[in-house]
C-alpha positions in Angstrom: 39.2 33.4 -37.0 36.6 31.0 -35.7 35.9 27.7 -37.5 32.5 29.0 -38.8 34.0 32.3 -40.0 36.9 30.5 -41.6 34.6 28.2 -43.4 32.6 31.1 -44.7 35.9 32.9 -45.8 37.0 29.8 -47.7 33.6 29.5 -49.4 33.7 33.2 -50.4 37.3 32.9 -51.6 36.5 29.9 -53.8 33.5 31.6 -55.2 35.5 34.7 -56.3 38.4 32.6 -57.6 36.0 30.6 -59.9 34.6 33.8 -61.5 35.9 34.6 -64.9 37.5 38.0 -64.6 38.6 39.4 -68.0 42.4 39.8 -68.3 43.8 42.6 -70.4 47.2 42.0 -72.1 49.0 44.7 -74.0 52.5 45.1 -75.3 54.3 48.4 -74.5 57.9 49.4 -74.8 59.4 45.9 -75.1 57.3 44.4 -72.3 53.9 42.8 -71.7 51.4 44.5 -69.4 48.7 42.3 -67.9 45.9 43.4 -65.6 42.5 42.6 -64.4 40.4 45.8 -65.2 37.9 44.9 -62.5 40.4 44.5 -59.8 42.0 47.9 -59.2 45.8 47.7 -58.9 45.9 44.0 -59.9 48.5 44.4 -62.7 52.1 43.7 -63.6 54.5 43.8 -66.5 57.5 42.0 -67.8 59.1 40.5 -70.9 57.8 36.9 -70.6 54.1 36.5 -71.0 54.0 32.9 -69.7 55.7 33.8 -66.5 53.4 36.9 -66.1 50.3 34.8 -66.4 51.2 32.5 -63.5 52.3 35.6 -61.4 49.1 37.5 -62.2 47.0 34.6 -61.1 48.8 34.5 -57.8 48.4 38.3 -57.5 44.6 37.9 -58.2 44.2 35.4 -55.4 46.2 37.6 -53.0 44.1 40.6 -54.0 40.9 38.8 -53.4 42.1 37.3 -50.1 43.1 40.7 -48.8 39.7 42.2 -49.7 37.9 39.4 -47.9 40.1 39.7 -44.9 39.4 43.4 -44.5 35.7 43.0 -45.5 36.1 45.3 -48.6 33.7 44.8 -51.4 35.0 42.7 -54.4 33.7 43.8 -57.8 32.0 41.2 -60.1 33.6 40.4 -63.5 33.0 43.1 -66.2 31.9 45.7 -63.6 34.5 48.0 -65.2 32.2 48.1 -68.3 29.3 49.6 -66.2 31.1 52.9 -65.4 
């Protein structure tokens, strides 16, 4: 990736990471399930909510990075409500 393209990538990444995507938290069958409804597939589950929160944040960043890398559209926050 050229310097100009890399700078644009970082700017876009920072933009999406600053957006306030709603996080859904539910409790099912002795475990928490956390997911970002706008970011398809960005979800995980486990018994410890605090650990899940830090892991889901890393997953969100990786999810966004992958979409940017492959030039796939990234939905805006609350876009799942517009269906």
